[in-house]
N, C-alpha and C positions, 0 to 999 in steps of 0.2 A: 263766075270763077275767080279763085284768088290765090296765086302762088305765093308762098312766103320763103325769103332767104334764109340761109342757114345763120347767116350772121344776125339776121332780124330775131330769129328764134334763141339765139345763145344769149340773148338780152332777158328772155324769158324765163331761160333754165340753162345754166353753165354747162350741163353735162353733153358733153361732144357725142356720145351714143343717143340721147335722147334727142337731140337737134338733128342727127342723121335719121333717126326714125320717124321724124315729123316733117322734115322737109321733103321736098319732092312733088307729091302728087297735087295739083291745085285742088282747093277745097270751095264748094259751092257755097258753104256758110259756116257761121261760127260753130255751132253744134258739131258739124263733122269735124272741124278742127279739135274741138274739145275731147270729142269722142278718141280721136288717134292718139293726142296728147295723153289722156290717162291710161290708154293700151298699152303706150311705150314706157311711161314712168312705172307701171305694174310690173313691167321686165326688166327694170334696171336694176344689177346688183348693187351691193354697198359700195362698191369700189365707184360707180357711176354715180351714186347719190352723194357719196363724200366730195367728188369732184363739183358737183353742184353746189355744194354748202360751203365749198372754200370762195365762193364768188360773192357770199353776202356777208354784208358787213355786222358787226356785232350789234346788237340791239343797244341804242344809245350812242352808238359811233356813226354820223351821219355821213355819207357818201359825198364827197365834193367834186366828182367827176361831171363834166358836162354832158357826158354820155346818156342815151335812154335808160340804159340800167340804172346808172347813179340817180337819175332825176325820179325814177320809180320808185327806188329805194327811200327816198327823201320823202317821198309822199305817203309811203306805207308807213314809216315810223314818225309820221308827225306828231305823234303821241307824246314823242320824247323831246320836240323842240322847245316846248314851254314847262318842261318838267321841273322840279324843286331840285335845286343841287343834290339833296341828300338822297332823292331816289334815284339820281343818275349815278351817285357814287355806290348805292347799293346794287345797282344795275351792274356796274362795272365789276365789282367783288363777286356778286352772283355768276356772272359770265365767266369770271374765270374759274369759277369751283365748278361750272358745269362743263367746261372745256377740260378741265384735269380729269372729271369724272369720265365723260363721253369721248372725249380726242376729237372732238368738233365743235364749230360755232353753235350756239342755241338759235334754234329756227323757230319762229311763231308767226302766223300770218298775223301781222301788225296793223293792218288797216282797220282802222276804226277804234283802236284800242289805246289807252291812256298808259302812260309809262308805268305807272302803279299796276294796272292790269297783265302788263306784260311781266313785270317783277314778281306779281304772284304767281302767275302761271309758272315763270322759270323755276322759283323756289318748290312749287309743288312738283314739278317733273324731275328735281334732283335727287326725288326720292324713287323713281322709276329703276327697275333693273334694266341693263342695257337692251336686252331685246325688245322689252315694251317700248323705250324710248326710240329704237330704230323704227318702229311702226309709227309713232307720234311723229318724228320727225318726217317721214315719207308722207303721212297725211298733210301736214303741213306745207311742206313742198309742194304738193299736188294744189292746194287751196291756193299759193302763191302763183303756180305758174297757171292756173286758169285765169285768175285776175290779170296777170299780166297778158296771156292772149288775148283777152278780151280788149284791152289796151291799145295791143298792136293790131288787130283788127279794124279797130275804129281809125287809127291813126294812118292806116293803108287803104282806106276806104277810097 
C-alpha cells in the first residue's frame, strides 16, 4: 500500500481539484492509482483543466527549474532539445496562434515525439473547433498525467 502526498500529485497534474480527489487513500498498485486518476480527470470542469494547463510550459520552452515537474517536462520535451532553429521558430509562432485561438497553452503528450511531429500536430489542431479541441486537450492531459503517475510510483517505491 502506498500513500501519495498532495504535493507529489500536483507535480503530475496542477489541478487542485484533481490532486484533492486522488490524494488520500493508500493505493495497492499503480493500476488502482491510474484508475482513480482517470475517474477524477473525467469529472474536472474546464476551469480545473485550465488550472492544470497553466503549469505546462509551451512546447519548445524548456523548463529550467530543479523541481520534479520541471525535470519531467524537460524529459517529455526532449524532442525539442536538438531541433533546428527554424522548427523552434515555427513552434513559437504556432504556439502563439494556438493561444490566441483557444486561450491556453498548446498541450500535447510530447514523450517520444520530435519537434517536427509536435509542430505538425499543433498545426493540425489549429483547425479544430473549440469544443473538439477541449476534448483533445483533456485526452492529452490524461496521457501526460498517466505517464507522470507511473514515474512518481517508481520514484516513491
